[in-house]
DSSP file (Angstrom, degrees, kcal/mol; ACC not computed):
  #  RESIDUE AA STRUCTURE BP1 BP2  ACC     N-H-->O    O-->H-N    N-H-->O    O-->H-N    TCO  KAPPA ALPHA  PHI   PSI    X-CA   Y-CA   Z-CA
    1    1 A X     >        0   0    0      0, 0.0     4,-2.3     0, 0.0     5,-0.2   0.000 360.0 360.0 360.0 -29.4   53.0  -35.9   64.4
    2    2 A X  H  >  +     0   0    0      1,-0.2     4,-2.7     2,-0.2     5,-0.3   0.935 360.0  49.5 -65.2 -41.6   54.6  -39.0   65.8
    3    3 A X  H  >>S+     0   0    0      1,-0.2     4,-2.5     2,-0.2     5,-0.7   0.858 109.8  51.7 -65.1 -36.3   51.3  -40.9   65.4
    4    4 A X  I  4>S+     0   0    0      3,-0.2     5,-1.9     2,-0.2     4,-0.4   0.922 113.1  44.3 -62.3 -46.2   51.0  -39.6   61.9
    5    5 A X  I  <5S+     0   0    0     -4,-2.3     6,-2.7     3,-0.2    -2,-0.2   0.899 122.9  34.8 -68.8 -42.9   54.5  -40.8   60.9
    6    6 A X  I  <5S+     0   0    0     -4,-2.7    -2,-0.2     4,-0.2    -3,-0.2   0.803 127.6  36.1 -86.9 -27.5   54.2  -44.2   62.6
    7    7 A X  I  <5S+     0   0    0     -4,-2.5    -3,-0.2    -5,-0.3    -2,-0.1   0.951 128.2  23.4 -87.3 -68.6   50.5  -44.9   62.0
    8    8 A X  I   <S+     0   0    0     -5,-0.7    -3,-0.2    -4,-0.4    -4,-0.1   0.895 133.9  36.2 -67.3 -42.5   49.6  -43.5   58.5
    9    9 A X  S   <S-     0   0    0     -5,-1.9    -1,-0.2    -6,-0.2    -3,-0.2   0.661  96.0-136.4 -88.8 -16.1   53.0  -43.6   57.0
   10   10 A X        +     0   0    0     -6,-0.3    -4,-0.2     1,-0.2     2,-0.1   0.763  46.0 156.5  69.7  27.8   54.2  -46.7   58.7
   11   11 A X        -     0   0    0     -6,-2.7    -1,-0.2     1,-0.1     2,-0.1  -0.464  47.9-103.7 -81.2 155.7   57.6  -45.3   59.5
   12   12 A X     >  -     0   0    0     -2,-0.1     4,-2.4     1,-0.1     3,-0.2  -0.448  32.5-113.6 -68.5 151.4   59.8  -46.7   62.4
   13   13 A X  H  > S+     0   0    0      1,-0.2     4,-2.3     2,-0.2     5,-0.2   0.857 116.1  57.3 -57.4 -37.2   59.8  -44.6   65.5
   14   14 A X  H  > S+     0   0    0      1,-0.2     4,-1.3     2,-0.2    -1,-0.2   0.920 110.9  43.4 -58.5 -45.9   63.5  -43.7   65.0
   15   15 A X  H  > S+     0   0    0     -3,-0.2     4,-1.0     2,-0.2    -2,-0.2   0.886 111.2  54.5 -68.8 -40.3   62.8  -42.3   61.6
   16   16 A X  H >< S+     0   0    0     -4,-2.4     3,-0.6     1,-0.2    -2,-0.2   0.919 109.4  47.4 -61.8 -43.7   59.6  -40.5   62.8
   17   17 A X  H 3< S+     0   0    0     -4,-2.3    -1,-0.2     1,-0.2    -2,-0.2   0.803 114.4  46.3 -69.7 -29.4   61.6  -38.6   65.5
   18   18 A X  H 3< S+     0   0    0     -4,-1.3     2,-0.4    -5,-0.2    -1,-0.2   0.500  90.2  96.8 -94.1  -3.8   64.4  -37.6   63.3
   19   19 A X  S << S-     0   0    0     -4,-1.0     2,-0.1    -3,-0.6     5,-0.0  -0.700  78.3-119.5 -87.1 131.2   62.3  -36.4   60.4
   20   20 A X     >  -     0   0    0     -2,-0.4     4,-1.9     1,-0.1     3,-0.3  -0.409  26.3-116.3 -66.4 148.1   61.6  -32.6   60.2
   21   21 A X  H  > S+     0   0    0      1,-0.2     4,-2.7     2,-0.2     5,-0.2   0.887 111.8  55.4 -60.3 -42.9   57.9  -31.7   60.4
   22   22 A X  H  > S+     0   0    0      1,-0.2     4,-2.5     2,-0.2    -1,-0.2   0.916 110.0  47.1 -55.6 -40.2   57.7  -30.1   56.9
   23   23 A X  H  > S+     0   0    0     -3,-0.3     4,-2.4     2,-0.2    -1,-0.2   0.900 110.9  52.3 -65.0 -39.9   59.1  -33.3   55.3
   24   24 A X  H  X S+     0   0    0     -4,-1.9     4,-2.1     2,-0.2    -2,-0.2   0.915 110.7  47.1 -63.1 -45.2   56.7  -35.4   57.4
   25   25 A X  H  X S+     0   0    0     -4,-2.7     4,-2.6     1,-0.2    -2,-0.2   0.903 110.2  53.0 -66.8 -39.6   53.7  -33.3   56.1
   26   26 A X  H  X S+     0   0    0     -4,-2.5     4,-2.1    -5,-0.2    -1,-0.2   0.911 110.3  47.9 -59.0 -42.0   55.0  -33.6   52.5
   27   27 A X  H  X S+     0   0    0     -4,-2.4     4,-2.0     2,-0.2    -1,-0.2   0.861 110.3  51.3 -67.1 -34.3   55.1  -37.3   52.8
   28   28 A X  H  X S+     0   0    0     -4,-2.1     4,-2.3     2,-0.2    -2,-0.2   0.919 110.0  49.0 -68.2 -41.5   51.7  -37.5   54.3
   29   29 A X  H  X S+     0   0    0     -4,-2.6     4,-2.2     1,-0.2    -2,-0.2   0.884 111.3  50.9 -65.7 -36.3   50.2  -35.4   51.5
   30   30 A X  H  X S+     0   0    0     -4,-2.1     4,-2.2     2,-0.2    -1,-0.2   0.874 107.8  52.2 -64.7 -37.1   51.9  -37.6   49.0
   31   31 A X  H  X S+     0   0    0     -4,-2.0     4,-2.5     2,-0.2    -2,-0.2   0.916 109.0  50.2 -63.3 -44.5   50.5  -40.7   50.7
   32   32 A X  H  X S+     0   0    0     -4,-2.3     4,-2.4     1,-0.2    -2,-0.2   0.921 111.4  48.6 -61.2 -44.0   46.9  -39.2   50.5
   33   33 A X  H  X S+     0   0    0     -4,-2.2     4,-2.2     1,-0.2    -1,-0.2   0.888 111.3  50.9 -64.9 -36.2   47.4  -38.4   46.7
   34   34 A X  H  X S+     0   0    0     -4,-2.2     4,-1.8     2,-0.2    -2,-0.2   0.917 109.6  49.3 -65.2 -42.7   48.7  -42.0   46.2
   35   35 A X  H  < S+     0   0    0     -4,-2.5     4,-0.4     1,-0.2    -2,-0.2   0.912 113.1  46.9 -64.0 -42.7   45.7  -43.5   47.9
   36   36 A X  H >< S+     0   0    0     -4,-2.4     3,-0.7     1,-0.2    -1,-0.2   0.884 112.6  49.5 -63.6 -39.8   43.3  -41.4   45.9
   37   37 A X  H 3< S+     0   0    0     -4,-2.2    -1,-0.2     1,-0.2    -2,-0.2   0.801 116.9  40.5 -72.4 -26.9   45.0  -42.2   42.6
   38   38 A X  T 3< S+     0   0    0     -4,-1.8     2,-0.5    -5,-0.1    -1,-0.2   0.305  82.4 123.1-106.5   9.4   45.1  -46.0   43.3
   39   39 A X    X   -     0   0    0     -3,-0.7     3,-1.5    -4,-0.4    -3,-0.0  -0.587  53.0-152.5 -72.6 120.6   41.6  -46.2   44.8
   40   40 A X  T 3  S+     0   0    0     -2,-0.5    -1,-0.2     1,-0.3     3,-0.1   0.664  92.9  58.2 -69.5 -13.9   39.6  -48.7   42.7
   41   41 A X  T 3  S-     0   0    0      1,-0.4     3,-0.3     2,-0.0    -1,-0.3   0.247 116.8-101.3 -99.1   9.8   36.3  -47.0   43.6
   42   42 A X    <   -     0   0    0     -3,-1.5    -1,-0.4     1,-0.2    -3,-0.0  -0.353  43.7 -65.5  96.9-178.3   37.3  -43.6   42.2
   43   43 A X        -     0   0    0      2,-0.2    -1,-0.2    -2,-0.1     3,-0.1   0.444  66.3-108.5 -93.4   3.3   38.6  -40.4   43.8
   44   44 A X  S    S+     0   0    0      1,-0.3     2,-0.3    -3,-0.3    -2,-0.1   0.397  80.7 125.3  88.0  -6.0   35.4  -39.6   45.7
   45   45 A X        -     0   0    0      1,-0.0    -1,-0.3     0, 0.0     2,-0.3  -0.688  65.1-115.9 -89.2 142.4   34.6  -36.7   43.4
   46   46 A X        -     0   0    0     -2,-0.3     2,-0.3    -3,-0.1    -1,-0.0  -0.592  24.2-139.7 -76.8 136.1   31.2  -36.7   41.8
   47   47 A X        -     0   0    0     -2,-0.3     2,-0.1     1,-0.1    -1,-0.0  -0.668  20.7-114.4 -92.3 148.5   31.1  -37.0   38.0
   48   48 A X     >  -     0   0    0     -2,-0.3     4,-2.1     1,-0.1     5,-0.2  -0.385  27.7-109.5 -76.1 164.6   28.6  -35.0   36.0
   49   49 A X  H  > S+     0   0    0      1,-0.2     4,-2.4     2,-0.2     5,-0.2   0.856 120.4  54.9 -60.8 -36.6   25.8  -36.7   34.1
   50   50 A X  H  > S+     0   0    0      2,-0.2     4,-2.4     1,-0.2    -1,-0.2   0.905 107.7  48.0 -61.5 -42.3   27.6  -35.8   30.9
   51   51 A X  H  > S+     0   0    0      2,-0.2     4,-2.2     1,-0.2    -2,-0.2   0.901 112.4  49.7 -67.3 -38.9   30.9  -37.4   32.0
   52   52 A X  H  X S+     0   0    0     -4,-2.1     4,-2.0     1,-0.2    -2,-0.2   0.903 111.3  48.5 -68.2 -39.4   29.0  -40.6   33.1
   53   53 A X  H  X S+     0   0    0     -4,-2.4     4,-2.4     2,-0.2    -2,-0.2   0.893 110.8  51.6 -68.7 -35.3   27.1  -40.8   29.7
   54   54 A X  H  X S+     0   0    0     -4,-2.4     4,-2.3     2,-0.2    -2,-0.2   0.926 110.4  47.9 -65.8 -42.9   30.4  -40.3   27.8
   55   55 A X  H  X S+     0   0    0     -4,-2.2     4,-2.1     1,-0.2    -1,-0.2   0.860 111.9  50.6 -63.4 -36.0   32.1  -43.1   29.8
   56   56 A X  H  X S+     0   0    0     -4,-2.0     4,-2.8     2,-0.2     5,-0.2   0.908 109.6  49.8 -69.1 -42.5   29.0  -45.3   29.1
   57   57 A X  H  X S+     0   0    0     -4,-2.4     4,-2.5     1,-0.2    -2,-0.2   0.915 111.2  49.3 -58.9 -43.7   29.2  -44.6   25.4
   58   58 A X  H  X S+     0   0    0     -4,-2.3     4,-2.2     1,-0.2    -1,-0.2   0.915 112.9  47.3 -63.8 -41.2   32.8  -45.4   25.3
   59   59 A X  H  X S+     0   0    0     -4,-2.1     4,-2.3     2,-0.2    -2,-0.2   0.892 113.5  47.0 -65.9 -41.3   32.2  -48.7   27.2
   60   60 A X  H  X S+     0   0    0     -4,-2.8     4,-2.8     2,-0.2     5,-0.2   0.909 111.8  51.0 -66.4 -41.3   29.3  -49.7   24.9
   61   61 A X  H  X S+     0   0    0     -4,-2.5     4,-2.2    -5,-0.2    -2,-0.2   0.925 111.2  48.3 -64.8 -41.5   31.2  -48.9   21.8
   62   62 A X  H  X S+     0   0    0     -4,-2.2     4,-2.4     1,-0.2    -1,-0.2   0.898 112.6  48.8 -64.9 -40.9   34.2  -51.1   23.0
   63   63 A X  H  X S+     0   0    0     -4,-2.3     4,-2.1     2,-0.2    -2,-0.2   0.913 111.4  48.4 -67.1 -40.6   31.9  -53.9   23.9
   64   64 A X  H  X S+     0   0    0     -4,-2.8     4,-2.2     1,-0.2    -2,-0.2   0.883 111.4  51.0 -67.0 -36.8   30.1  -53.8   20.5
   65   65 A X  H  X S+     0   0    0     -4,-2.2     4,-2.2    -5,-0.2    -2,-0.2   0.924 110.9  47.1 -65.9 -43.2   33.5  -53.7   18.7
   66   66 A X  H  X S+     0   0    0     -4,-2.4     4,-1.9     1,-0.2    -2,-0.2   0.881 112.1  51.4 -66.7 -34.7   34.8  -56.7   20.6
   67   67 A X  H  X S+     0   0    0     -4,-2.1     4,-2.2     2,-0.2    -1,-0.2   0.895 110.0  49.2 -65.2 -41.4   31.5  -58.6   19.9
   68   68 A X  H  X S+     0   0    0     -4,-2.2     4,-2.3     1,-0.2    -2,-0.2   0.891 111.1  49.3 -63.8 -42.1   31.8  -57.8   16.2
   69   69 A X  H  X S+     0   0    0     -4,-2.2     4,-1.9     1,-0.2    -1,-0.2   0.864 111.6  49.5 -67.6 -34.8   35.3  -59.0   16.1
   70   70 A X  H  X S+     0   0    0     -4,-1.9     4,-1.9     2,-0.2    -2,-0.2   0.893 110.8  49.9 -70.3 -37.1   34.3  -62.2   17.9
   71   71 A X  H  X S+     0   0    0     -4,-2.2     4,-2.1     1,-0.2    -2,-0.2   0.877 110.3  49.9 -67.0 -37.5   31.5  -62.8   15.5
   72   72 A X  H  X S+     0   0    0     -4,-2.3     4,-1.9     2,-0.2    -1,-0.2   0.870 109.3  51.7 -66.1 -37.5   33.8  -62.3   12.6
   73   73 A X  H  X S+     0   0    0     -4,-1.9     4,-0.8     2,-0.2    -2,-0.2   0.889 110.6  48.8 -66.2 -39.4   36.3  -64.7   14.0
   74   74 A X  H  < S+     0   0    0     -4,-1.9     3,-0.5     1,-0.2    -2,-0.2   0.880 110.9  49.6 -65.5 -40.9   33.6  -67.3   14.5
   75   75 A X  H  < S+     0   0    0     -4,-2.1    -1,-0.2     1,-0.2    -2,-0.2   0.858 110.2  51.2 -67.5 -35.9   32.3  -66.8   10.9
   76   76 A X  H  <        0   0    0     -4,-1.9    -1,-0.2     1,-0.2    -2,-0.2   0.690 360.0 360.0 -74.5 -19.7   35.8  -67.2    9.5
   77   77 A X     <        0   0    0     -4,-0.8    -1,-0.2    -3,-0.5    -2,-0.2   0.421 360.0 360.0 -83.3 360.0   36.4  -70.5   11.4
């Protein structure tokens, strides 16, 4: 537990020794959730083909809308 507290959590040894184990484990679980939530490459979970297709449609729609807006701005200038 000491290695978990000082390594993964980055706590000082004094804090690691004085922290009760349940609190240490809760902090570790929170750290894991934070890392998963802020991971720029996703959560590691596989998306279904339908979910990937939906994300692609949303992205293409946004790109088309921004292109249309850019073309309208150029035409107005």
